[in-house]
N, C-alpha and C positions, 0 to 999 in steps of 0.2 A: 463692417469694414475690416479688412485685414490690417494687422500691425505693419506699418509702413516705415518704421525707423529702427535703428539699432542702438544708437548712443543717446542717453538722456543726461543733460547737464544743467547747471545753473550759472548764469552770467550776471555780473553786476552791470547795470545800465543806468542811464539818467532816471532818477526818481525811484530806484529800488533794484529789484532783482527779477530776472526773467528766465523761465525754463526754456531750454533749447533742445530740439530734436535734430540730431545729426548736424548741429551747428546753426540751425535756423530757429529764430525766436518764435515762441508760441503767440498766437493772437486770440482775441476774444471772439465770440460768436459774431459780433458786429464788425470785426476786422480791426479793432484797436490793439496796440501792443498790450499783451497781458503782463503787466508789471506788478509784482507783489511788493508791499511796503516793507517787508522784513525778509531777511535771509531764511529764517526758520519756516515761514510760510512757503517760500519758493522751494525749499528742500522737500517740504511735504507735498507740494504740487508735483515735483519731479518724481516722488515715490509713486504717486498715482499712475504716472505714465510708465514707470519701470515695472509696476506690478500688473500691468495689463496682459491678458492672455493673447494668443495669436489672433483671435477674433476680438476686436475691441469691444468692450462692454461699457456703454455710456453710463450705466447705473453706478459704476465705480468712480466716476469723476465727481465726487461730492464737493470737494474743496474747489475744484475748477469752476463748477457751476456757481458757487457763491462769489468767487472772484469776478467772474464775468458779469454777474448781477450787479456787483458793486461798481464796476467800471462802466458797463454799458447802460445801466438803467438808473442807478442812484446818483452817480457823480454828475451827470448833465443836469439833473433836476432833483436835488435832495429835498426840496420843499414838499414834494408829493409823498415821499416816504415818511417825512416827519409828520405830515398830516395823518397818514395812516397809523403811525405809532401813537399819536395823541388820541385817535379813536379807541385804541386798546386801553388807554388811561381812563377814558370816559366810561367804559364798561368793564373795568378791571375785575377779574375773578376774585381777587382778595378783598374787594369792597362789597361784594354781593353775597349775603349770608342768609341762612335759614331764619325763621322766626325764633326769637329767644327761648320759647318754651319747647322747641324741638331738640332732640338729642344731638342732631348734626351741628347745631349752632355752637355747642360747647367745644366740639372738636375743631370747628372752623376757627373759633376764637383762640384756642390753644395754639394752633399751628400758624394761622395767618396773622394774628395781631402782632407778634414780635417782629415778623418780617416787614409788615406795613409800617410799624412804628420806626424801625431801623431806617427804612428808606425816607420817611418823613424827616427824620433827624438829619440825615446826611444831605438830603436835597433841599431842605428848608421849605417843605411844602406840607399841606394838610389835605388828606383825602376824606371824603364823605363816605361813611359806612352806611350800607343799605340792608335792611331786613326785608326779604321777599324779592320779587322779580321786577317790581315797578322801577323804571329808570329814574335816577335823580342825577342832575348835572354835578360835575365836580366844580369846586371853586375856580373862578376865572384866574385868580392869582396863582393857583397851582398849575393850571394849564400854561400860563405865561412863563412860569419858571421852568417847567418841563420842556417847553418849546426852546427856550434859550439853552438849556442843557443839551438837547438833541442837536441844535445848530452847531454846537462846539465839537461834535463828533465827526470823524471822517467817514467816507463812503463805506469802507470795509466794516467799521463798527456798526454803522446803520444797517448794513446788510445782515449782520448777525443779529442785531436787535429785532429787526423785522421778522426774521425766522423764529427767534425765541418767543417773541410776543405773540405771534400767530399761533404757535404750537401750544403755548400755555394760556392763551387768552388773557394775558396780563402784561402790561408794560412794567409793572412793579417787579415781577419775577425776572424779566429780561434785564432791567437795570441792575438789580441785585446780583445777577450772574456776572456782571462786569467787575465786581469788587474782588480784591485779592484774596479775601478770606471766605469767599463764597463756597458753600457746600452744594455743588450742582446737582448731585443726586437728591439731596433733601429738597432743593428748590423744585425739582421736577415732581417729587412726591407731593409737595404742597400744591402744585398746580393741578395734579390729578386726584386730589383728596376726595372730591365728590364722587368721581368714578369708582374709586376704591371703596368708598362707603357703600355705594349701591351694590357693588360686586359682593361685598361681605354680607349684605342683607339678603340679596336675591340669588346669589350664585354667579359663577363666572361663565361668560359666553366665549367660546374659543375664538371666534372671529373678532369680537370686540377686544379681547386680550391681545390678539395679533396686531390690531390697529394701534392699540395703546403702546405696545412694545416698539412699533415702528416710529411713532411720534416721539417716544423717549429717545430712541437712537438718533433721530434727526435733531432733537434738542441738544443732545450732548455733542453732536457733530458741529452744530453752530457754536457751541461753547469752545470746542477745540479750535475752530476756525478763528474766532476773535482773539483767543489767547495767542495763537501763532502770529496773527496780523499785528498785534500790539507788543509782541516780544522784542 
């Protein structure tokens, strides 16, 4: 599609801020007004439109897609997204470790244990650690508290959490990424610890590295999105 607009702006509206193209407010894929909860996010959305070439490139609408997902999919039924996120808690990467006699276990414990302990302290929960690949359920009290925590989040935060948890295979990583003191690069490194371990042992595959770089970029984009939405 050719670029069909000249002026991109941001207007304050009921409920937040909306990008306008030649004075007309943007809508979501499903036709709802695309209203951002913060001026910072709206300005970032406007930059996506401003930076488009003459032939519109949908791949450049990274923030727009997350906003649409929050408004069109999550807001009408947040329970479905919350259930999905709790599934990542049940199989959280940080909880599943190698057998204690394996060298990988020591590295997992070194990197993962401080992160998991920090989340347990802040959220008032307790995770079950598992050695090996056999599934073990997390305590029901932990899942109840996590559900209550997720219910308190808005659709935009849940959108970012789903993206981060999916990419990292960890609700713990996603929740830790919301904290003010989070080192997001370190969190991604922790999430991809096992892949990096295998690459160091057996060598790097170009296509696998490309895929990992793309997932890293998507993770950091979700981080940027939620920081803008909550600013």
